[in-house]
C-alpha positions in Angstrom: -6.0 -27.6 -19.1 -6.2 -26.4 -15.5 -2.9 -28.0 -14.6 -1.3 -26.2 -17.6 -2.7 -22.9 -16.4 -1.0 -23.2 -13.1 2.4 -24.4 -14.5 5.3 -22.1 -13.6 3.7 -20.8 -10.4 6.3 -22.3 -8.0 8.4 -19.1 -7.6 5.5 -16.6 -7.8 3.8 -18.6 -5.0 7.0 -18.5 -2.9 7.2 -14.7 -3.5 3.5 -14.3 -2.5 4.2 -16.2 0.7 7.2 -14.0 1.6 5.4 -10.8 0.9 2.3 -12.0 2.7 4.4 -12.7 5.8 5.9 -9.2 5.6 2.5 -7.7 5.2 1.1 -9.6 8.2 4.1 -8.4 10.2 3.4 -4.8 9.3 -0.1 -5.0 10.7 0.9 -6.8 13.9 3.6 -4.2 14.4 1.2 -1.4 13.7 -1.2 -2.5 16.4 1.5 -3.3 18.9 3.5 -0.1 18.6 0.4 2.1 18.8 -0.5 0.3 22.1 3.0 0.4 23.4 3.4 4.2 22.8 -0.1 4.8 24.4 0.9 2.7 27.4 4.2 4.6 27.8 2.8 8.1 27.3 -1.0 8.0 27.7 -0.9 10.6 25.0 -3.1 10.7 21.9 -0.7 13.2 20.3 2.3 10.8 20.8 0.3 8.0 19.0 -0.7 10.4 16.2 3.0 11.1 15.8 3.5 7.5 14.6 1.2 8.3 11.6 3.5 11.2 10.6 6.9 9.5 11.2 6.4 6.9 8.5 5.5 9.2 5.6 8.1 11.7 6.7 10.8 9.0 6.6 9.5 7.9 3.2 9.9 11.5 1.8 13.5 11.7 3.1 14.4 8.2 1.6 12.5 7.9 -1.7 14.3 10.8 -3.3 17.3 8.6 -3.7 16.0 5.1 -3.0 14.9 4.5 -6.6 18.4 5.2 -7.9 19.8 2.6 -5.6 17.0 0.1 -6.3 17.5 0.2 -10.1 21.2 -0.4 -9.6 20.9 -3.1 -6.9 20.0 -6.8 -7.1 16.3 -6.6 -6.2 16.1 -9.9 -4.4 19.1 -9.2 -2.2 17.7 -5.7 -1.4 14.4 -7.2 -0.3 16.2 -9.8 1.8 18.3 -7.2 3.6 15.4 -4.8 4.2 13.4 -7.7 5.7 16.4 -8.6 8.0 16.9 -4.9 9.0 13.2 -4.4 9.8 13.2 -7.7 11.8 16.2 -6.6 13.9 14.9 -3.0 14.4 11.4 -4.3 15.4 13.0 -6.7 17.9 14.8 -3.9 19.6 11.7 -1.7 20.1 10.7 -3.2 23.5 14.1 -2.3 24.9 13.7 1.4 24.2 13.4 3.4 27.4 11.6 6.4 25.9 9.1 7.2 23.1 11.8 9.2 21.3 13.8 6.0 20.9 10.8 4.3 19.4 10.3 7.2 17.0 13.9 6.8 15.9 13.5 3.1 15.3 10.2 3.7 13.4 12.0 6.2 11.2 14.7 3.6 10.3 12.0 0.9 9.8 10.1 3.2 7.5 13.2 3.9 5.6 13.8 0.2 5.0 10.2 -0.2 3.9 10.7 2.6 1.4 13.3 0.4 -0.3 11.3 -2.9 0.0 8.1 -1.7 -1.6 9.5 -0.3 -4.9 12.0 -3.2 -5.1 9.3 -5.8 -4.6 7.2 -4.2 -7.4 10.1 -4.3 -9.8 11.0 -7.8 -8.8 7.5 -9.0 -9.3 7.5 -7.5 -12.8 10.7 -9.3 -13.6 9.9 -12.6 -12.0 6.2 -13.0 -13.1 5.5 -13.3 -16.8 3.2 -10.6 -18.2 0.4 -13.0 -18.9 0.4 -14.1 -15.2 0.7 -10.7 -13.5 -3.0 -9.9 -13.3 -3.7 -13.2 -11.5 -0.6 -12.7 -9.3 -1.7 -9.2 -8.4 -5.1 -10.4 -7.5 -3.7 -13.1 -5.2 -1.4 -10.5 -3.6 -4.5 -8.3 -3.0 -6.1 -11.3 -1.3 -3.0 -11.8 0.8 -2.9 -8.1 1.8 -6.6 -8.1 2.7 -6.2 -11.3 4.7 -3.3 -9.6 6.5 -5.5 -6.7 7.3 -7.8 -9.1 9.2 -5.3 -11.7 10.4 -2.6 -9.3 11.5 -4.6 -7.4 14.2 -6.2 -10.7 15.2 -2.8 -12.3 15.8 -1.7 -9.2 17.7 -4.9 -9.5 19.9 -4.3 -13.1 20.7 -0.6 -12.4 21.6 -1.7 -9.6 23.9 -4.0 -12.0 25.7 -1.6 -14.9 26.1 1.5 -12.9 26.5 2.3 -9.2 26.2 2.8 -6.3 23.8 6.5 -7.2 23.8 5.8 -10.7 22.7 3.7 -9.5 19.8 6.5 -7.3 18.7 9.0 -10.1 18.8 6.7 -12.5 16.9 6.4 -9.7 14.4 10.2 -9.6 14.1 10.2 -13.3 13.4 7.8 -12.9 10.5 10.2 -10.6 8.7 13.0 -13.2 9.3 10.8 -15.9 7.7 10.0 -13.7 4.8 13.8 -13.1 4.2 14.4 -16.8 4.4 11.9 -17.6 1.7 13.3 -14.8 -0.5 16.7 -16.5 -0.3 15.4 -19.4 -2.3 14.0 -17.2 -5.1 16.0 -16.7 -8.3 18.3 -13.7 -9.1 16.4 -12.4 -12.1 18.5 -9.2 -12.6 22.0 -10.4 -11.8 23.6 -8.5 -14.7 21.0 -6.0 -15.7 22.4 -2.8 -14.0 25.8 -2.7 -15.6 24.9 0.2 -17.9 24.0 2.6 -15.0 26.6 5.0 -13.5 27.7 4.3 -9.9 25.4 5.8 -7.3 26.3 9.4 -6.5 24.5 12.8 -6.0 25.3 13.5 -9.7 23.8 10.2 -10.7 20.7 10.8 -8.6 20.2 14.2 -10.3 20.6 12.4 -13.7 18.1 9.8 -12.6 15.6 12.5 -11.8 16.0 13.9 -15.3 15.5 10.4 -16.8 12.2 10.0 -14.9 11.0 13.5 -16.0 11.8 12.7 -19.6 9.8 9.5 -19.3 6.9 11.5 -17.9 7.0 14.1 -20.7 6.8 11.3 -23.3 3.9 9.6 -21.4 1.7 12.6 -20.6 -1.5 10.5 -20.3 0.4 8.2 -17.9 1.2 11.2 -15.7 -2.5 12.2 -15.7 -3.5 8.7 -14.5 -0.8 8.9 -11.8 -2.2 12.3 -10.8 -5.8 11.1 -10.4 -4.6 8.0 -8.5 -2.6 10.3 -6.2 -5.7 12.4 -5.5 -7.7 9.2 -4.7 -4.9 7.9 -2.4 -4.4 11.1 -0.4 -8.1 11.9 -0.1 -9.0 8.4 1.2 -5.9 8.4 3.5 -7.1 11.7 5.0 -10.6 10.3 5.6 -9.1 7.1 7.1 -7.0 9.2 9.5 -10.2 10.8 10.9 -12.2 7.6 10.8 -12.3 6.9 14.6 -13.3 10.5 15.4 -16.0 10.6 12.7 -17.5 7.2 13.7 -17.6 8.1 17.4 -18.5 11.8 17.3 -20.5 12.3 14.1 -22.2 8.9 13.7 -22.4 8.2 17.4 -21.0 4.7 17.4 -20.0 3.1 20.7 -16.6 1.5 21.0 -18.0 -2.0 20.5 -19.9 -1.0 17.4 -16.8 0.6 16.0 -14.8 -2.6 16.6 -17.5 -4.5 14.8 -17.4 -2.1 11.9 -13.7 -2.6 11.4 -14.2 -6.4 11.5 -17.0 -6.2 8.9 -14.8 -4.0 6.7 -11.9 -6.5 6.9 -14.2 -9.5 6.1 -15.6 -7.5 3.1 -12.0 -6.8 1.9 -11.1 -10.5 2.1 -14.3 -11.6 0.3 -13.7 -8.9 -2.4 -10.1 -10.0 -2.9 -11.2 -13.6 -3.1 -13.7 -12.7 -5.8 -11.1 -10.8 -7.8 -8.7 -13.7 -7.5 -11.3 -16.1 -8.8 -12.5 -13.8 -11.6 -9.2 -12.1 -12.6 -8.9 -14.0 -15.8 -12.4 -13.0 -16.9 -12.3 -9.3 -16.0 -10.4 -6.8 -18.1 -8.0 -4.3 -16.5 -10.4 -1.5 -17.5 -13.2 -3.2 -15.6 -11.0 -3.8 -12.6 -9.8 -0.2 -12.5 -13.1 1.6 -13.4 -15.4 -0.6 -11.5 -13.1 -0.9 -8.5 -12.3 2.7 -8.0 -15.9 3.8 -8.8 -17.3 1.6 -6.1 -14.6 2.6 -3.6 -15.5 6.2 -4.2 -19.2 5.4 -3.8 -18.4 3.6 -0.5 -16.6 6.7 0.8 -19.5 8.9 -0.3 -22.0 6.7 1.7 -19.6 6.9 4.6 -19.5 10.7 4.5 -23.3 11.0 4.7 -23.8 8.2 7.3 -25.9 8.8 10.3 -26.3 5.2 11.5 -24.3 2.1 12.0 -26.2 0.4 9.1 -25.4 3.1 6.7 -21.7 3.5 7.6 -21.3 -0.3 7.5 -22.7 -0.4 4.0 -20.2 2.2 2.9 -17.3 0.4 4.5 -18.3 -3.0 3.1 -18.5 -1.5 -0.4 -15.1 0.2 -0.3 -13.5 -2.8 1.4 -15.0 -5.3 -1.1 -13.9 -3.3 -4.2 -10.5 -2.1 -3.0 -8.8 -5.3 -4.3 -10.3 -4.8 -7.7 -8.9 -1.3 -8.0 -5.5 -2.3 -6.7 -5.2 -5.3 -8.9 -6.2 -3.4 -12.1 -4.0 -0.4 -11.4 -0.9 -2.4 -10.4 -1.2 -4.6 -13.6 -1.5 -1.5 -15.7 1.4 0.2 -14.0 3.7 -2.8 -14.5 2.9 -2.7 -18.2 3.4 1.0 -18.6 6.7 1.6 -16.8 9.9 0.1 -18.2 11.6 -2.3 -15.7 14.9 -0.4 -16.1 13.5 2.7 -14.5 10.6 1.3 -12.4 12.4 1.7 -9.1 13.1 5.4 -9.8 9.6 6.1 -11.1 7.9 4.3 -8.2 10.1 5.9 -5.5 9.7 9.5 -6.8 5.9 8.9 -7.1 6.1 7.7 -3.5 7.7 11.0 -2.4 4.7 12.9 -3.8 2.2 10.4 -2.1 4.0 10.7 1.3 4.2 14.5 1.1 0.6 15.0 0.3 -0.5 12.4 2.8 1.0 14.5 5.6 -0.3 17.7 4.1 -3.9 16.3 3.7 -4.0 14.7 7.2 -2.9 17.9 8.9 -5.2 20.0 6.6 -8.2 17.7 7.3 -7.6 18.0 11.0 -7.4 21.8 10.8 -10.5 22.0 8.5 -12.5 19.8 10.9 -11.7 22.2 13.8 -12.4 25.3 11.7 -15.6 24.1 10.1 -16.9 20.7 10.9 -15.6 17.1 10.6 -18.6 16.0 8.5 -18.2 18.8 6.0 -14.5 18.0 5.7 -15.2 14.3 5.1 -17.9 15.1 2.5 -15.5 17.4 0.6 -12.8 14.8 0.6 -15.3 12.1 -0.6 -16.4 14.3 -3.5 -12.7 15.0 -4.3 -12.1 11.3 -4.5 -15.2 10.8 -6.7 -14.1 13.6 -9.2 -10.6 12.0 -9.4 -12.2 8.7 -10.2 -14.2 10.4 -13.0 -11.0 11.9 -14.3 -9.3 8.5 -14.2 -12.1 6.8 -16.2 -11.9 9.7 -18.7 -8.2 8.9 -19.2 -9.0 5.2 -19.7 -11.5 5.9 -22.5 -9.3 8.5 -24.2 -8.6 7.2 -27.8 -4.9 7.0 -27.3 -5.0 5.5 -23.8 -7.7 3.0 -24.9 -5.3 1.5 -27.4 -2.7 1.1 -24.6 -5.2 -0.8 -22.4 -6.3 -2.9 -25.4 -2.6 -3.8 -26.1 -2.2 -4.7 -22.4 -5.2 -7.0 -22.5 -3.9 -8.9 -25.5 -0.7 -9.7 -23.5 -1.9 -10.0 -19.9 -5.6 -10.7 -20.2 
């Protein structure tokens, strides 16, 4: 019986490996490039600019990326974006100025803006619906592991080599990911023939298609809205995390490093728990319980005055993040037709990136005008209210039927 339950997992496992390598590469690169820019400029503002460049590039790209993704072969697009990211990352150490690094980061972020929606669509096409919840739980485990392993690998490489070595190893991980993807099947070889060739007129038409889909699925849009609020409020809190922990809670640098390690371990354990229990938990339980406990974790974090209290909040939100992510992704894959998934995901990504920038800047301004703790408390309650709204949509009579149908197929 157990053998039969794992039958047909060869290609999904290969895909998990490829995406895991890309994710580890993202974290190694994130640590290395921050340290490189700090070493070159000794400027906190220059480092902060790295947090803005990525979302800004995503806004510029995702308006039209979805139109290309839905017309392209998803596997080939993922391969080429991995190769492009690997080459661009490898060039970073040769840049003589921080502006050259910003330019490369912009291009790398553009490539990632193609990879993420394309990979979501490819997963939906490659992995049968009854296996998606388990696949998503394993991907959450891989992502959480990358959160811990990536910076650890970067740290080891800094010790035995240099920042440049870490960046080049990072480039190799993207190459390995592309190599594995080459061996995966072309599941959408002939599925884009009905779409018009890519042009500005076609992009405008694609926007209309997505808007029509949204109008027909009003409850789906409400769920997206509440998820957007959760994402941007938590992102804004994360951006102020170092300052809050050091200035408001009074943590020393060593305690803050320990806090991040504890959070990473909690995330891995939570993802492992979801991976082992995914077949027994419903999508409703994963989403409601996951987001609810994440919001509670941020609320504890906002009111923390000691290492013990802030650690409790971080462990809670880290542990249950995988649950929320697995449930939401599985539900999203069920709700959005594959034929327009690239466009829907990309346009939603534009909104996410825009409001991420707006909220990060707004939180920084509010912290200076009022206080950082008050700003974090307001954001944590905003996240909590959005979770309540999300749960209300889930128990809505019409939406409940959608979730029940999904569970019959994927549960």
